[in-house]
Residue, then its C-alpha position, 0 to 999 in steps of 0.5 A: m480866519n474863522l468864517c463869520l455868519t451873521k446871528k440870524e445865520l448862526r441862530s438858525i444852525y445851532k438851534e437845528k444843531r441843539m434840537a437834534l439832541s436827544q434828551d439823554e445826550v443833553n442830560f449827559l453833556s449838561k453833566k460834563i458842563f457842570d463837572k467842568f464849571v466845579l473843576q473851574f471854579n472855587i464857589i464857596e459859601n455866601q457866594k451869589v450865583n445867577v442861573f438860568l431855568p431852562i427852556e426844556k422843548f428847546n434842548e437848553i443845558n438842565t441847570q437843576i444840577f447846578i442848583d441843587y449843588f450851590f444850595d448844598k454849598k450854601v451859595r445864595v441862588f438867584v434866577p432871571k424873572i423877566q419883567g415887561e422888556k426887562m430882566i431882573s434877578v430874584e432870589i429862591f430857596p428850596d421850597s421857593e414856588f415857580e410858575i412857567n411865564n409866556w416864553g414857556i420858561k420856569e420862573p419864581i412867583s415872586n417879582i422882588d428884584a434881589n439888585v445885589e453884587l453877583d459872583y457868577v450868572l450862568t448865561p444861555l446862550l445859543y452860540c458863543d464866538q471866540f471873543g465871547n460874543r453870545i448870540g440867544y433868542g435875539k430879545g437882549f435880556y442878557d444884555y439889558f442885564f449886564s448892563r444894569d448897574l450891578k456889579i457882576h464879576n463873572k458872567i458865565g456862557l453854558n454851552f453844549f457846542s465850542p465857537n468854531k465862526d465870528i458873528a458878522d454883526v455884533f453891535e455896542k449894546d450886544v454884551a460880551i461874556d468872560g468866560l465860555i463853559t462846554p462839555l469839552e472846555f472853559i474859555d476865558f475871554t478875559i485873558k487877552 
């Protein structure tokens, strides 16, 4: 039986683990996650993908390699933008302009919420359990985003670490992801 820990406990453990990675390790593991994504999913022209922009000071996965690949494949790219207590999805282009928000996250200057059906939402997280329950920084932006009336086909978490503990305090409003990609594996949570 897996050990059960609270979100607070797991958030602390996995923040520390991630911060212990060197920049070379972050880049190496990010590339392995990207390669697993490309092998797992057949991305085609005109699909719509929402991909997070990393908070570099927190050693988040380097998603620029995903964005460059999507632009090269003529995939429409969207990124999250925080507006008040909510998160919207803004389409970006190779020449889009960005600014840094209050959390240190790069965001597009545009405030236009695309409000479109998305083929993939590549989701940041600190930890994810074996059921697809994710832990972020605790603000609930992605739970809100996932609960909107948007059609999202694949909510895919990206993480350096595989699940090995269950989350003790999953709430009704928490929205699980459909799959998780780590440097070592792809886990499909839609298969029961």
